C-alpha positions, -999 to +999 in steps of 0.1 A: -007+234-041+028+218-041+032+183-027+058+178-001+072+144+010+050+130+037+060+093+040+091+073+036+093+043+013+120+019+001+117+028-037+096+043-063+082+012-081+061+029-108+074+060-125+054+078-152+033+047-158+063+023-161+076-002-136+108+012-120+118-015-095+154-017-082+171-051-087+171-061-051+168-097-039+142-091-012+120-073-038+117-107-056+104-125-024+066-128-020+056-110+011+028-089+026+032-055+009+020-019+012+022+007-016+007+041-024+002+055-058-012+085-078-030+086-111-015+106-140-037+136-133-028+135-096-064+134-085-067+097-075-048+083-046-045+045-044-037+028-011-027-009-016-021-038+007-017-075+001-015-100+029+005-131+035-021-150+054-055-168+048-040-187+018-023-157+002+015-159-004+018-122-007+033-106-038+067-097-052+073-059-056+072-062-094+038-079-091+025-050-069+037-025-096+019-045-123-014-047-104-012-009-096-006+000-132-029-025-149-059-026-125-058+009-108-043+032-135-015+043-111+011+065-128+036+069-099+039+046-069+060+041-038+067+008-021+061+013+017+070-008+047+055-043+043+057-077+059+041-077+093+038-039+092+012-042+064-020-030+080-050-011+066-078+002+087-109+020+075-137+039+091-172+029+080-187+061+066-221+053+079-214+040+114-181+058+121-167+025+133-130+020+126-116-015+120-087-033+104-095-048+070-066-071+066-043-096+084-007-091+072+005-125+085-008-155+104+021-149+129+011-113+139-014-104+166-051-100+156-050-063+167-020-057+144+017-050+150+028-018+165+049+002+141+067+035+142+052+050+111+018+053+095-001+072+068-035+086+076-058+099+049-088+120+058-113+128+030-143+150+030-175+132+020-187+138-016-221+156-014 
């Protein structure tokens, strides 16, 4: 099945297993970040967030690319909206309860910031 663009991002930060970060000043700032990546075989989707709260300074985009490649085997990755928009929520597979699992910034509301775009992933349970 062909893949069609489903989300917008600022840049492809990993391309064919290599870092491919544009030389932009704001990419060198440590911030809360959000990225999405695929493994080389296209079978594993990695959703990544890093906060800028609770003692974390966030990451530079190059650091995100390095973590995705080194620790998660990501082959291609896209940098998504970050900063205070960095939010990840998960549904507990046992209880069905949904909750936020991060706090992007100490300055944002506990319930998260309202943003105009999101990515939802629904997966069938493995039997």
